[in-house]
N, C-alpha and C positions, 0 to 999 in steps of 0.2 A: 528257724534261727540260723543265722550265718555265723560260723565259727571255724577256725583252722582251715580256711579256704574251702569250706564245705557247707552245704545247706543241710540242716538236720530237721527231721520231723519231731516236733516237741508238743507238749501240752502242759498246762498248769492246773492240776486238780485243786490246789490250795495256794494261797499267796506265797507260802514259804517252800513250795515244792515245784521243781522243774523236772519233768519226765522226758528223757531223750529216748525215742523209740528206734532210732537208727537214721541212716542217711535218707534224705528226701528224694527217694527214687520210687519207681513203680513196681518194685519186687513184691510179689504176693506169694507166699508169706515173706516177711522181711529176711534178708540175708543175715546170718549169725556169724560174726567175726569179731576179732579183737580190736575194735575201733577205739577202745579206751586208751590202750597203750600206743597203738599205731598213729593216732591223731590227737585225741584230747589231752593226753598226758605226755605227748612227745616233747622233748626239751624246748623247742621254740614256743610252744603253747602252754606249757605246764602252769606257769604262774598266772597266766590269764584265766585258765580253767579254775585254778584254786580261788582266784578272786570271784569268779562266778559262784562258786560254792559258798564262800564267805558272805556274799551279798544275798544269796538265795536262802540258804539254810540247809536244804536237802536237795541234792541232784541225783536222779535215778537214771541208770543206763539199762535199757532192756535189750533183748536179742543180742546179748554180748557173750561171745565165747572166748575164754582166756584160760590159760594154764600157767600164768605168770608165777615164778617161784617165790615171790614175796608173801603170798597168802599163807596163813596158818589156820588150823582148825580152831573154831570156837569151842571151848571146853565147858559145856553147860552141865549144871547139876539140877535136874528137874525133880525136886522133892515133892512128894504128895503131902508132906507136912508143912513145916515152916518154909516160907518163900525163900528161894535162892536170891542172891544179890541181883542177878540180871533181871528179875521181875519187878524191881523198883526202878522208877525213873532215875537216870544217872548220866553223868558225863563219862566218857571212856578214859581210863587211866586215872590212877589215884594220886598222882603228885599234885601238890598245891603250892603256889598258885599256877604253876605251869602244867598244862595238859596238852596232849597231842592236838594239833590244829584241826585235824579231821580224823574220823574213823570211817573206813570203808567196810561195810558188811556185805557179803556176797552169798548168793545161793547158786552153787555150781550146777551145771547141767549134769543130772544124775538120774538113776532109775526111779528113786523115791521122791515124791513131791514133799514140800514143806507145809505142814499143817498149822504150826505155831506162828503167830504173827509177831511182828516187831512194830510197836507204836513209836512214832517220832513226833515231837512238838517243840516249839520254842521254849527255852528254859523259863523265862518269866511267866509265860502262859501256863506252864506246868505248875509252878508254885502257886499262882493265883487260883488255879483249879483245885489244887490240893487243899487250900484254905476254904474255898467255896463249898466243896462237898464234904468237908470234915464233919463227922457227927458231933453234935453239941457236947456230949459227954467226954469226947476225946479232947475237944478244944478247951474244956475246963479242967483237964488233968494238970497235975503239978508241973509237968515239964513245959506246958504251953500256956497256962493261965496268965503268966506275966508278959507274954509276947504281944507286941503290937502287930496285929495281923489285919489292920484296916486297909482299905484300898489305897489310901494316900501313902501309907507306910510302905506297902508293897511296890508302888510306883517309884518310890525314892530309893529303894534298895539297890546296891550294886551287886555284881555277880557273887562276891564273897558272902554278902549278907543273905542273899537268896539261898546260897548253898547251906549256910548255917541254919536258917529257919527250916529249909527242906529236910535237913538231917534230923532235926528235932521232931518234925511231923512223922517222918518215916519210922524213926525208932519208936514213937508212940503207937503208931499203927501196928507195927510188928509185935509190940508187947501186949496190946489190948485186944487185938482181933485174931481170930483163928485164921488158918491159911485161906479158906474159901471166903471168909469175911474180908480179908485184906485184898484178895483178888477182885472181889465185887467192888470194893472201894476204888481200886485203880481202874476198873472199867468205867466207873463214874468220872474219874479224873480224865481218862481218854476222851470222853464225850465233851466234858466241860472245857478242855484245852483245845478242842477241835483238832485232835491229833491226826496225823496221816496214819491210816490203819487199813492197809490193803494186803491181801494174800501175797506171798512170795511167788514170783514166776521163776522157773528154771532159767539160768543165764542172766539173772538180774543182779546189779550192784547198786547199793545205796551209799552215796558219799555224803556224810553227815558233818556239818560244821560243829565242831566239838569244843574248841577253845580259841575263840577269836574275838575281835572287836566288832564283828558284824552280828549276824543273826545266829547266836549260839543256841544249839539245840540240845535236847536230851532224848534218850530212847529207853525202851524196856522190852523184854520178852513178855508177850501177852497171851495168856490162855483165856479164851472167851467162853469156854464151857468148863464145868468142874474137872479138875486135873486128877485123874485116877491112875495115870501111868500106863505103860504097856502098849502105847500106840506108836507105830513106826513113823518116823519123820525124816525128811531129807535134812542133811547137815548144812551148816553155814561155815564160811571161812571169813577171815578179817585181816586187816592190816591198818597201820597208821601211815597213809601215803606220804605225807610231808616229811616224816621222820625216817621212813623205811625204804621209800622208792627214791633212790639217789640219782642225782644228776652227775655228769662227768666231773671228776675232781672232788666230789663230796665224800666224806667218810662217815660211817655209821657211828653215832654217839651211843656206845654200849652202856655207859653209865646212866644216861637218860632213859634208855629203854629198860634197863634193869630196875629202875625206880618206879616204873609204871606197872600196873597189873590190869588185866582185862576185867570187864564187869562180872565175869563168872569165875575168876580165879581166887577171889578173896573177899574179905569183908570191908569194902570201901565204905567210908562214912561221909563222903562229901556230897551226898545227895543220891 
């Protein structure tokens, strides 16, 4: 791929995923440097890169070393009992209808690898998959029995309607299933939605289209084995690049940021 006056080595493991491995040069192993800020997000190219994410859904940058000060720790609560909010598919940020345009989740270069996955898939595909694999007894529960969950209805729903239905299904699942039953259900959702589900690499950033008119995505923290706790894991950091990584002359909208919460800071109900 040619972008920002540079040729990049890329691949597309899924239609909604673009993986940037680094510059298209013969370095083996690839050089690790901060090409995200030095080139892709530099002021002359930033909006064009944002448009690439909007149009793609998920853009992944590998072999990336950065210590940019805008990142903050993801504060996860990994309960062995009831699922934490981050384990359900969700948009990032709880404001409605305005959400951060993107969320960037990053696995810094660190001594401990990351064993817990992050599943990412298009919003509409996630809701369709949640309906498709929903156990019949849950679909007939009082909260869902009156909902039109036919394929035609799902195809006609806008983002707000999808959020509303998704919230109903998520609340039903968390009420009716125990923790491991809910995790098993979402593993089926991952497969049915054809989610991007790959282990984290150290030095990897995932820029996820989160609130846009293009390929809006959702993500979740995903345990693929029974979650018993006590397992060391590398940590993640995150930011909302469009709102927090400012261009010259821009000011941080503190009120907007204060109105949002991370997927692991509170009980968001928008999906």
